[in-house]
N, C-alpha and C positions, 0 to 999 in steps of 0.2 A: 378600756384600752385592750386589756387581754382578749376580751371577747372579740373585738375587731380584728385582732391579730389572728385569732383561730378561725374566725370566720373567712379572712383572706386565704390562710392556707387552705382551708377545705375547698374553696373556691378553685384554687390554683390546681389542686390534686384531682379536683373532678374534672377540670378542663384538660389536663394530662391524659386521664382515663379515656377521654373522647377523641383524642388526637389520633389522626389517621396513620396507620403503619405505612412504611415506604413501599412504593409499587416495585413489585419483583419484575425485572426486564432482562431479557437474554439478547445478546448480541453477538453475532457471528463475526469471525475474523480469519483472514487468510492464514493457513497453516504453514505455508512454505515460501515467504517473501521476505527473509531477512536481509537488512536488520530493520525493516520496516514493521514486519507482522509475520511471526512464526510461531511455532509450538516446541517446548521441551517437555516431552511426556503429553500430559493433558493440560498443560499450562501454557496461557497464552503470554507472549514476550514481544518486545520491539519498541521501535520508536512511537508507533501510533498507540500501541497499548499504554505507554508510560504518559503520552500526552492526555489520552481520553480518560485515564484514571485520575489525572490531576483534575480535570474536568468534572468527572464525575463525584469528587470528593466534595464539590462544591454545589452538588444537586442532591441534598438530603431527602428529597421527597422521592428518590428513586434508589433501589438497591440493583445494581447492575452485575450480572455475570457475563463474561466473555468466554465464548466457546470456539476454539479453533477448528476450522474444517478445510479440506483441500478446495481450493478457489472455485474451480468449476461446479462443484456440489453445493457450496455456500451460494453461489450466485443463482443455482436452480431453486434452492430452498426458498430464497427472497422472492424470486419471480412467481413462484406458487402460493406466495403468502403463507408459508409455514415457517418463516423467520420474520422478525420485526425489523431488523436492520444488520447491516454489514459494513466491515471496513477492510481496505481503503479503496473503494472504486475511483477511477477517473471519471469526469463528468461527460458522460456519452447519452444525452437524453434521447437522441433518435434511436441509436442501437438499443437503448433500454427503456422503453416507455413506462414500463412497471416499476420505475424507480424515482424517488425523490432524494435530494441531495442536502446534506449540511452545508454550512459555509465551508470554504477551503480550511483544510487543517495544516497541510504541508505542500510545499512546492518541490516537485521532483524534476530531474533533468534528464531526458531521453537521449541517449548516446548510442553509435554504433561501434561496436568493437570487432576487430578483425585480426584473422592470422596474418603474422607479418609477412610472410611469403605471399600472400594474397594481395595485400596492400600495395607491395612493390610492383605488382603488375597491373595495377588500375590506370586506366587513362586518365587524362587531364580533367575530364567531366566531374560535375559535381554529383552529389546524391540527388535521386536514385540511379540517373542515367549511366553512370560509371560502375554500376553494380549487376548489370545484365548478365545472366547465366549463372549468378552465385546462389549458393544455398544459405538461407538467411534463418535463423532461428528466432523463435518468439515462444515466450510462456503460453501454455494452453490456458484460454479463458481471458487473456488480456487482448484488447483492442488499441494498440500503441500507434501505429503510424497511419495516420490519416492523409498524408499527402497524396494528391490526386495522380500524381506521376507514379507514385509508387503502387497505388492500388490499379492504375491501368496496367503497369508492367507485371503485377500479379495475375490480372485476368487474362493477359495475352499469353502468358507462360514464359515471359522474359526474365522474370525472377521466380525462384523456387522458395516458398516459404515453408518452413519445418516447425511444427509445434511440438514443444517439450515440457515436461511436467514443471520444472523448476531451474532456479539460477545454476545450481551445482551440475546437473545433468546436462544443461545446455553448454557450459564451460567445458566441462569434460568432453563432450563432442566437438567442440571447437578445438581443444587442445589436439585431440586425435585425428583431425582433418575431415570428421565426418559433417562439419559444417564449416562454411566460409567465413561467416560474419554472424554476429549476435547482437540484437537490440533490446535494450532494457535501461533501466534507471541507472545512473552512474554510481550513486552511492551503494546500492543493492549489489552491484556487479563487484565493485572493489572490496567490499564486506565479504562477499563469497570468496574472492580470489585470495584474501587474506587467510582465511580459513583453509582452503585447499593448500595455498603455499605452506602453510604451517604442518599440515598434515602429511606434507611430503609428495603430493599427488604429482608435482611436476619435476620431481626428481631434481637432476643437476642443470636443467635448463632454466630454472628459475621461471621469469616471466618475459624472456626475451622472445619469445614467440608470438607476442600479443601486442597489438597496436590500438590506441584509442583513437577512433575515428570521429566524424562530425557530430557535433551536438545538433540535434534534430528540433526539439522543442522543449518547452517546460509543461509539466502536467501538475495538476493539483489533485491531491487525494482527498476524499470526503468520508463521512458516514453517509451510506445509502439505505434510504428507508424504502419498505414495500410500499407499493400502492394497491395490492391485492389484498383481498380478505380484510378490508379496514375496520370491520366489527370486533375483530379480535384484539385491536391495538386502539381502544377509545383515547388513550393517552398520547397519541403519536403527536399531535400539534404542539401540545404543551411541552413535551420532551424536547422536539426540535427547536422551539422558541428558547428554552432555557439553556440548552446545550449551545446554540450559536452565540447566545450572549456571554456564557462563561468562555468560550473558544476566543471571543474577542477581547475578553479582559486578560486571559492568559498571553495573548500575543502583545498587547499593550505593556504588560508588565514584565515582559522579558522571559517569561517561564518557558515558552516554546523554544526559543532561542537556545537557552542553557540545556535543554534537554537534547536538542539536536547537536549541539557542539559536543556535549559529553560522548555523543556515539561517533562523531567525526574523528575524535582523537584515538579511537580504537584501532584504525586500518589507516597506516601512513603510506600505503603504497601509491607510488606514482609511476604511471605508464608512459611509454612513447608516445608521442602524439603524431597522428597521422593528418595530411592536410586535405584529404578528399572525403 
């Protein structure tokens, strides 16, 4: 019996010595999109970070490092095949044919925010027809508004789109009257407004100068994978399959919901609502 136990232990130790080490994987993330994805120093933070970290903890075959970069640069790295994956792109297969996508991770709500004085002067027409002649801010590297009338008005010069590097810069320009409107995810805008309000950026004016306009659409954020340079990432299909399965489990178990509601409790700001 003793010999049998010794033999079994030897086999177990030998099998352990042959076990493959975890595959090292580096994933890029947006360094400037709080609360979804941002950096503190060189450390990745945010909602997507917390959800994906919960997922990667269930994928012991991989050891994942997350590296924050400016969004436009991160997209460029992925398009050239110099990076394996990136979060959190929206699903844009025609604009980014070099990208594959995970299953949806989160649903975001795209909303128009306007200066109150601008909102009061708008006609009764709906978006985007009522916005002719306005300067509308969007973050650089984001393809947000796919509305055909909006794109037609941009092409004809009826709308003026201004690309800015991040939420804070865009909202500061909106506050100072250098933009008339700003389009981005509602949660991201409210989070940044909370930070700026706490920092005293708006002084005695509070948030009376800002109106929440129409909700345009829902967008889903994903982990995007490069299609370029596939030989550098032979584990891609296995990683995608495992991550999608784990994300499905996390959603079913309510883990994603609990992470999201924890962030929502941070910024209780409510804005005036505009009807146009």
